[in-house]
LUMVEXLUM-477174 format. One record per atom (N, C-alpha, C): atom name; x, y, z. Coordinates in steps of 0.02 Angstrom, whole numbers, plus 50000, padded with zeros to 5 digits. Atoms other than C-alpha are relative to their C-alpha. Layout:
<recs>
["CA",[X,Y,Z]]
...
</recs>
This chain:
<recs>
["N",[50026,50042,49948]]
["CA",[49278,48475,47896]]
["C",[49952,50041,50052]]
["N",[50049,49967,49950]]
["CA",[49119,48521,48009]]
["C",[50015,49984,50067]]
["N",[49989,50021,49933]]
["CA",[49164,48535,48184]]
["C",[49940,49961,50032]]
["N",[50055,50042,49964]]
["CA",[49066,48417,48304]]
["C",[49965,50048,50036]]
["N",[50041,49966,49955]]
["CA",[48923,48479,48407]]
["C",[50027,49992,50071]]
["N",[49981,50019,49920]]
["CA",[48955,48511,48594]]
["C",[49959,49945,50024]]
["N",[50034,50061,49973]]
["CA",[48910,48368,48703]]
["C",[49990,49936,49965]]
["N",[49996,50055,50040]]
["CA",[48943,48244,48573]]
["C",[49934,49986,49966]]
["N",[50068,49994,50035]]
["CA",[48772,48276,48485]]
["C",[50019,49984,49926]]
["N",[49993,50028,50073]]
["CA",[48780,48174,48325]]
["C",[49961,50036,49940]]
["N",[50046,49978,50051]]
["CA",[48644,48265,48235]]
["C",[50039,50047,49945]]
["N",[49971,49955,50049]]
["CA",[48693,48358,48074]]
["C",[49973,50075,50022]]
["N",[50017,49932,49990]]
["CA",[48700,48546,48075]]
["C",[49946,50016,49939]]
["N",[50054,49984,50051]]
["CA",[48536,48606,47994]]
["C",[50000,50079,49972]]
["N",[49991,49937,50019]]
["CA",[48567,48752,47878]]
["C",[49936,50019,49951]]
["N",[50067,49982,50037]]
["CA",[48413,48842,47793]]
["C",[50024,50059,49951]]
["N",[49987,49940,50052]]
["CA",[48449,48940,47620]]
["C",[49946,50031,49983]]
["N",[50050,49959,50014]]
["CA",[48337,49073,47593]]
["C",[50008,50051,49941]]
["N",[49999,49952,50058]]
["CA",[48294,49170,47435]]
["C",[49940,50044,49995]]
["N",[50052,49956,49981]]
["CA",[48186,49321,47460]]
["C",[49951,50013,49937]]
["N",[50050,49986,50059]]
["CA",[48074,49293,47297]]
["C",[49964,49923,49991]]
["N",[50027,50055,50017]]
["CA",[47966,49161,47233]]
["C",[50046,49947,49968]]
["N",[49969,50057,50015]]
["CA",[48016,48982,47201]]
["C",[50029,50003,49920]]
["N",[49978,50001,50065]]
["CA",[48016,49006,47011]]
["C",[50054,50047,49982]]
["N",[49944,49957,50001]]
["CA",[48131,49152,47025]]
["C",[50062,49975,50023]]
["N",[49938,50024,49969]]
["CA",[48249,49082,47142]]
["C",[50031,49936,49969]]
["N",[49971,50049,50037]]
["CA",[48269,48918,47049]]
["C",[50030,50016,49933]]
["N",[49967,49989,50057]]
["CA",[48313,48999,46896]]
["C",[50071,50046,50005]]
["N",[49939,49976,49993]]
["CA",[48465,49082,46969]]
["C",[50047,49941,50025]]
["N",[49952,50063,49988]]
["CA",[48621,48968,46997]]
["C",[50029,50005,50068]]
["N",[49972,49995,49932]]
["CA",[48686,49025,47161]]
["C",[49976,49959,50056]]
["N",[50028,50043,49952]]
["CA",[48562,48950,47281]]
["C",[50002,49916,49990]]
["N",[49985,50071,50018]]
["CA",[48559,48777,47191]]
["C",[50074,49981,50013]]
["N",[49930,50019,49994]]
["CA",[48748,48767,47192]]
["C",[50018,50001,50070]]
["N",[49992,50005,49925]]
["CA",[48758,48810,47377]]
["C",[49955,49944,50028]]
["N",[50041,50048,49969]]
["CA",[48619,48687,47421]]
["C",[50035,49931,49983]]
["N",[49966,50066,50013]]
["CA",[48707,48547,47330]]
["C",[50073,49988,50037]]
["N",[49934,50012,49962]]
["CA",[48884,48586,47403]]
["C",[49996,49989,50070]]
["N",[50007,50010,49925]]
["CA",[48818,48599,47579]]
["C",[49977,49929,50018]]
["N",[50029,50064,49983]]
["CA",[48721,48436,47566]]
["C",[50041,49938,49980]]
["N",[49944,50051,50016]]
["CA",[48882,48343,47502]]
["C",[50048,49989,50064]]
["N",[49956,49998,49941]]
["CA",[48966,48391,47667]]
["C",[49975,49956,50053]]
["N",[50027,50042,49947]]
["CA",[48957,48255,47796]]
["C",[49987,50053,50066]]
["N",[50012,49958,49938]]
["CA",[48873,48333,47960]]
["C",[49959,50059,49986]]
["N",[50040,49945,50014]]
["CA",[48773,48458,47864]]
["C",[49938,49977,49967]]
["N",[50064,50015,50036]]
["CA",[48587,48448,47802]]
["C",[49972,50074,49989]]
["N",[50025,49947,50023]]
["CA",[48529,48594,47701]]
["C",[49937,50003,49966]]
["N",[50058,49998,50032]]
["CA",[48360,48645,47648]]
["C",[49987,50068,49975]]
["N",[50009,49942,50041]]
["CA",[48281,48790,47552]]
["C",[49936,50032,50029]]
["N",[50061,49968,49987]]
["CA",[48150,48925,47584]]
["C",[49994,50052,49943]]
["N",[50013,49954,50050]]
["CA",[48071,49041,47463]]
["C",[49946,50050,50026]]
["N",[50056,49953,49983]]
["CA",[47958,49201,47485]]
["C",[49930,49962,49972]]
["N",[50063,50028,50031]]
["CA",[47782,49133,47470]]
["C",[49966,50055,49962]]
["N",[50045,49954,50040]]
["CA",[47661,49197,47346]]
["C",[49954,50034,50049]]
["N",[50043,49960,49952]]
["CA",[47535,49318,47413]]
["C",[49947,49962,50033]]
["N",[50043,50042,49977]]
["CA",[47401,49195,47430]]
["C",[50014,49954,50060]]
["N",[49982,50047,49947]]
["CA",[47500,49075,47534]]
["C",[50016,50041,50060]]
["N",[49981,49958,49941]]
["CA",[47570,49213,47640]]
["C",[49932,50026,50040]]
["N",[50065,49981,49962]]
["CA",[47395,49271,47684]]
["C",[49972,49940,50039]]
["N",[50020,50063,49956]]
["CA",[47343,49091,47730]]
["C",[50035,49983,50056]]
["N",[49960,50014,49938]]
["CA",[47490,49069,47836]]
["C",[49987,50048,50056]]
["N",[50021,49949,49942]]
["CA",[47461,49231,47926]]
["C",[49930,49987,50028]]
["N",[50075,50007,49972]]
["CA",[47273,49196,47948]]
["C",[50005,49947,50047]]
["N",[50008,50064,49949]]
["CA",[47307,49017,48023]]
["C",[50045,50010,50051]]
["N",[49955,49994,49942]]
["CA",[47451,49081,48123]]
["C",[50063,49944,49996]]
["N",[49948,50048,50006]]
["CA",[47572,48961,48042]]
["C",[50061,50032,49979]]
["N",[49938,49966,50021]]
["CA",[47758,49008,48019]]
["C",[50022,49973,49939]]
["N",[49971,50025,50059]]
["CA",[47851,49003,47862]]
["C",[50045,49940,50011]]
["N",[49959,50070,49994]]
["CA",[47935,48830,47830]]
["C",[50040,49983,49949]]
["N",[49947,50032,50058]]
["CA",[48066,48740,47732]]
["C",[49960,49960,49945]]
["N",[50018,50028,50067]]
["CA",[48034,48675,47557]]
["C",[49995,49927,50008]]
["N",[49991,50072,50000]]
["CA",[48099,48496,47596]]
["C",[49960,49966,50054]]
["N",[50031,50033,49936]]
["CA",[48031,48449,47767]]
["C",[49951,50034,50038]]
["N",[50044,49966,49970]]
["CA",[47913,48583,47806]]
["C",[50005,50023,50072]]
["N",[49981,49975,49931]]
["CA",[48008,48634,47968]]
["C",[50005,50079,50002]]
["N",[49996,49918,49984]]
["CA",[47981,48812,48042]]
["C",[50069,50022,49992]]
["N",[49934,49972,50015]]
["CA",[48130,48923,48001]]
["C",[50036,50007,50070]]
["N",[49961,49996,49938]]
["CA",[48160,48943,48193]]
["C",[50039,49935,50021]]
["N",[49967,50063,49984]]
["CA",[48213,48762,48205]]
["C",[50068,49987,49971]]
["N",[49931,50009,50035]]
["CA",[48375,48781,48094]]
["C",[50055,50025,50040]]
["N",[49945,49976,49969]]
["CA",[48545,48806,48165]]
["C",[50026,50063,49971]]
["N",[49972,49951,50041]]
["CA",[48594,48928,48033]]
["C",[49946,50018,49932]]
["N",[50049,49993,50057]]
["CA",[48485,49024,47900]]
["C",[50046,50055,49966]]
["N",[49964,49957,50050]]
["CA",[48578,49108,47751]]
["C",[49957,50026,49950]]
["N",[50035,49966,50046]]
["CA",[48512,49231,47634]]
["C",[50037,50009,49938]]
["N",[49970,49983,50069]]
["CA",[48552,49239,47445]]
["C",[49969,50062,49965]]
["N",[50020,49941,50028]]
["CA",[48530,49418,47375]]
["C",[50037,50002,49933]]
["N",[49966,50007,50075]]
["CA",[48561,49392,47188]]
["C",[50007,50071,49972]]
["N",[49985,49936,50025]]
["CA",[48529,49569,47152]]
["C",[49968,50054,50040]]
["N",[50017,49947,49960]]
["CA",[48490,49738,47219]]
["C",[49920,49997,50004]]
["N",[50070,50001,50001]]
["CA",[48305,49720,47174]]
["C",[49970,49947,50044]]
["N",[50025,50041,49945]]
["CA",[48282,49575,47304]]
["C",[50005,50025,50061]]
["N",[49994,49978,49926]]
["CA",[48340,49674,47451]]
["C",[49935,50020,50037]]
["N",[50062,49982,49966]]
["CA",[48167,49739,47488]]
["C",[49955,49948,50016]]
["N",[50043,50062,49992]]
["CA",[48089,49567,47480]]
["C",[50014,49971,50070]]
</recs>
């Protein structure tokens, strides 16, 4: 059971699951999709995902001053209640 928010706030907890590599790499691992599904099945929790942007998108975001955002709703990362990182192997630590 997810504890209620303070002050009776009925909004779901917004959880962002992050994988420090490209979408094509992150979706081919089983950990993140399983966590995403499990969290979204829980009442009071809304999970979204973010992956490392490709070099061209990263450059465009930086140039325009736009923050990295979630895949589902394009919400900036700073607006989530919790950000979790999935590090599938040692090779992703530096990303």
